[in-house]
N, C-alpha and C positions, 0 to 999 in steps of 0.2 A: 686351917684346922690344926689345933695344937696337940691333939691326942696321938701319941706315937704308936699306940696299940690299935689304931683304926685298921681294920682288915683291908689290905690292898691286893691287887692282882697285876702282875707285870703284863705288858703287851705280848711278850713271848709266850707266857703261860696261857693267856687268852687265845692266842693263835693256835697253840698246841691242842687245847681243848676243842676248839671249833673244828680244826682240821681232823681231829679224831672222831668227830660226829657227836660230841657231847651236846645235849640240848641246853646250851647256855643262853640266858636272856641278857640282851645288851640294851641298856637304857641310855640313850644319848640326850644330854641335858643342854646342849647348845641351842643357839637361836635357829629357827627354821631355815633361814637362808644359808647358814653354814652347814647344816645337815644336808641340804640339797646339793651343795658343792661336793661333799665327800663324806662318806659314812662307812662303817664296818659292813662289808658285804661278803663275808668269807664264811664258808662252812655250810654243809648241806643241812644241818639242824639249827642254824642260826634263828633265834627268835628275837627280832629287832623291834624296838619301839622308840619313839622320841617325844620328848616334851621339855620345854625350857624349864630350868630350875626354878625361876621366879613363879611359874604357874604351879609347879608341884607343891611349893611351900604354901600356896593359897588353897589347896584342895581340902575340903572338909573330911575326905577319906581318900584312900589310895585306890578305890575301885576304878576310877577312869583309866588308871595305868594298866589294868587287866593283867597284873603280875601273877605268876604261878608261885604260890607260897612254898611249894615243895622243891623249887629249883633255885639255884643261885642267880643273882643279878649283878652283872658287871656294869658299873656306872662310869660313863666316859664323857669327858668334856674336851676342851681344847688342849690344855697342857697339864692336866692332872691336879688342878687346884680346886676349882669349883666342885669337882666330883667328890672331894673329901667331905665337904659340908653336906652335900646331897646324900652321900652314903650314910653319914651319921644320922641324918633325918629319917631315912628309910629304916635303919636298924632300930631306932627308937620306936618304930611302929611294927616291929616284928619281921622285917624283911631281911633275908640273908644277902645283904648287899656288900659289894667290894668296889673300892675305888680303883680305877685303871690307872696305873702309874704312868705319868707322862702324857696321857690323853691321846688325842688324834695325832699330835705332832710325833709322838713316839710310835704310834701304830703305823705311820707312813714309812718308818725305817725298819720294820720287821721283815726279815728274810727267812723263808722256810726252805731249807734244802731238801730235795726229794730225789732219791736214787731211782733211776729208770733202768730198764733191762740193758745189760751189756750187749755189745755187738762182737763180731769176730775179731775186730782189732782194738776195741775199746773196753778195757776192764771196768771203767767207771764212766757213767753218763749221769751227771747230776744236774737237775733242773732247779735253779735257785729262784724261788717264788717270792717276789716282793709284793706281799698281799694287799697293801694299801693302795698300790698303783696298778695292780694287774700286770706287772712287768716281770719278764722272765729272762734270766741270764743263765749261762751254762759253764760248767767245768767238765772238760773231757780229759780222761787220763788213760795213758797206755804205757805200760812198763816203767812206771815211776816218773813219766813226763806228762805235763798237762798244758792244755790250751784253755784260756778263759775267754768267753765270748759275751759281749754286751754287759759288762759289769756296771753296777751302780756306784755312786760316790762313796758309799760306806764300805771302803775297801778292806777293813779289818774282817769282815764276814768271809771274804775269800781267803785271807791268810789262814783263818781257823779251819776252813774246809780243806784247803790244800794240806795242812798239817795232819788232819784226820785221814786223808787219803794217802798220806806219805808220798806225795807227788811234787815234783819240782816244776814250776811254771817255765815254759820256754817261749811263749808268745801270748799276747793279748790282742783281741780283735774287736772292732765294732762293725756290725753288719751294715750300719749306715750311721749318719750323723743324727743323733737323737734330738727330738724336739720336746719330749714330755718329761725327761729327767736328765740330770747332769751326769755325764759319763765319768766313771772312775778309771777308764781304760788307760788314758795317757799317764795319769799320776801313778797308778799301780805298776805300769810297765817300767816307768823310770825308777821306781822304788825297787823293783825286782831285777832291774838290769836286763830286761828282755825287750824285743821289738814290739812296738805298737803298730798294728796293721790296719789300714783303712784304704778304701778306694779313693783315688785322687779327685774324682768328681765331687766327692763330699768333703773335700778339704778346703773348700772355698764357700763364701756366703752365697746362698741361692738368691738373695735379694739384690745384691749389686756386684757379685763376682769377686769381692775382696778376698784375697788369699788368707787362710787361717794362719794363726801363729801357734803352730803345734808341730812337734816332732813325730814323724810317722814313717813307716815303710810302706810303699804303695802296694795295693792288691790289684790284680787284673784278672779278667776272665780267663779261665784255664789254669791259673796258678795252682800249685799244690803246696800244702803246708804239712810237712812230715814231722811226726814225733812218736817215739816208741815204735810200735808196729803199725801205727795208724797214719793215714793220709787224708787230709781234707781237700776236696776239690772245690775251687772257687768258681761260682757262676755269677756273672754280672747280670742282674735282673732289675733294671731301673723302672721307676714309676712312682713309688712312694717317695724316693729321693733319686737324684741322678746317679749316685754311687752305690745304690743298694745292692748287696750281694747275698747269696746263699752259700752255705757250706755243706757239702755232701760227703758223707763218710761211707766207706765200704762199697764203693763202685756203684752207687745208686740203689742198691738193694737193702741198704742199712737205714740211715737217717739223714734228714735234711734240716739244718738250722736255717729257718727262712726269714729271720729278722722280722721286719714289718712289711715284707712283701706279701706274705700269705699267712692268714690266721686260720683257725679251725672253722670259724663261721663267717669270715669276712676277708677283705683284702685291705692293704694299707691305703689310706686316703692319699690322693696325689696332689692335694691343694696346699699342703703345709709350707711349701716354698713360694707360694704366691703365683704358681704357674699351673693351675689345675687342669686347664684344657690340654696343654702340651704334654704334661706328665701323665695325664689320663691315657693318652695314646701310647706312651711308652709302657704304661702298666698293662695295657691290652696286649701289646707285642710280647711282653715278658710272660704273660699267662699263656699265650699261644705257644711259646717256646716250651714251657714245662708240660703243657698238655700233650705235646708231641713226643717229648723225650723222657719224662719221668715214669718209672714203673709204678704200678698201682700199689705194690707192697711197701714203697718208700714211706718211712715214718716221718711225718712233718712235725717239727718242734719249733713253734713260733716264739717271738719275743714279747708277745702280749696276749691277753685274753680280756674279754669284756664282761663275762658273767660266769657263774658256777656251771652253766649248761655246757661249757666247753671242756669240762673236766671228764676224765675217764673214771672208772670205778676205783682205780688206785690213787686218785686225786691228781695225777699228772695231767698236764694240758698237752695233748698230742692226738694225732689221728693219722691213719693211713691215707696216702694221697688219693686212692680210688674212692674212699669214703668221702673225703673232702670234695672231690669232683662231682659226686652224686648229691651231696647235701648242702654244700656251700652255695648260697644264692648267686653270688658274684661269679664264681668259677663255672657255674652251670650255664651261664649265658653264652651262646654260641655265635652271636652277631656283634660285630664291633660297634655299630651305631647304637644298638640296643644297650650294650654295656656302657658306653659313654653317656648316654641319656640317663641310665640308671644311676651312675656315679654322680652326675650333676644333680639329679633329683634328690639324692640322699644327703648332699653336702650341706653342712651347717658351718657357721662361723667358728674357726678354731679359737682356742683360748689365747688371749693376748700374750700370756707369758711364754708361749711356745717360741716366739721370735727371740725373746731374751735368752731362753735356754739354749737355743741353737747357736746363737752368737757366742754365748759363754763356752759352749763345748768346742767352738772353733778357736778359742783363745782371744776373741775379739772384744771381750769385756770381762770384767772381774765381778764376782759376787761374794759377799760375806756368807758365813754359815747361816746367819739369820735370814738373809735374802734368799739363799738356796732353799731353805725350808718353805719360804713363802711361794716362790715361783713353782716349786715342784708339787705343791699341795693339790690333792685330788687325783682321782683315777685317770688313767691314760685315755686320750681321745684320738688315737692313732688309726683306728679302723674306719672304713666308710660306715657311717652310722646307719642303723636300721637293719643291718644284716646279721649282727651278732646278738 
């Protein structure tokens, strides 16, 4: 599209409007199979519809699109090229259409920082929402020092946030070795000159035991990570991975960063390392441990969500542990055999790219930026399906 005046909408602005509850219409013009893999699913007032551009151009009228003429339409494609032509086509027919710059490729790199309530020791608790993947990372700050947990590969987002908080990073952690996205933890730790912390059970390939090629400082159950006035207590809770950990702030009455161990409406699937039966038993034991020891008022902050239903009124993804214990189908199961049968019954084949991503995170293979975009594409599938 050669018209430089064609109205466009950045993915950041689209996310801001949707997050704020604006009733934006999103029209996805990609092929149905691509829409099925990943689409915009963000915002309580999202009005989504999809039709391939080739079909739109053949319509005798726009009536089949059922667009509301009184509201704007964000037209999205793969990389922001085809959407320009479709936007011009719609505008010629009186629709207030905008081409989404960068398309779905750019949407998958949108991060929305959301400040949550402070705790006695943490002045800043920021949940960083990567909306295209349903992935959540965290920046915790106390007295000008910060710990960054589970960062994505777009590390400049964290640079900007730390500058805004006027906080100096002192450590970067991964709660586990991720399979659905490429971690930025090792790279940003090296750039900032701070330790990268990881449980050693996740520093080797779960497929053949090959040690990863990465620099890290090991985490262990019971370790404490101190910064400012805050201390994070490490709990080793395997099941989703062998080295999965949770980070507890403020002596158990504050918050718990649960990684992919525990979500608001599900638990982390134990099959992504190819050892679903064995890891399922570990997951059960970890759930038993926290049911015995975690106080009900502990605020659970997970590393993922599967739908808008897991959000609070303030748009944060979090819930008290007693609420999760009462409403999360997996956590509510009280019998080990019933739990293991439930996990097996819900299990579906994981994405093929997850093995590649995990090996890349371990430093056992390299990916170009183009390859990274391809393997990361689509929302996370880290929860046991059917519960979220």
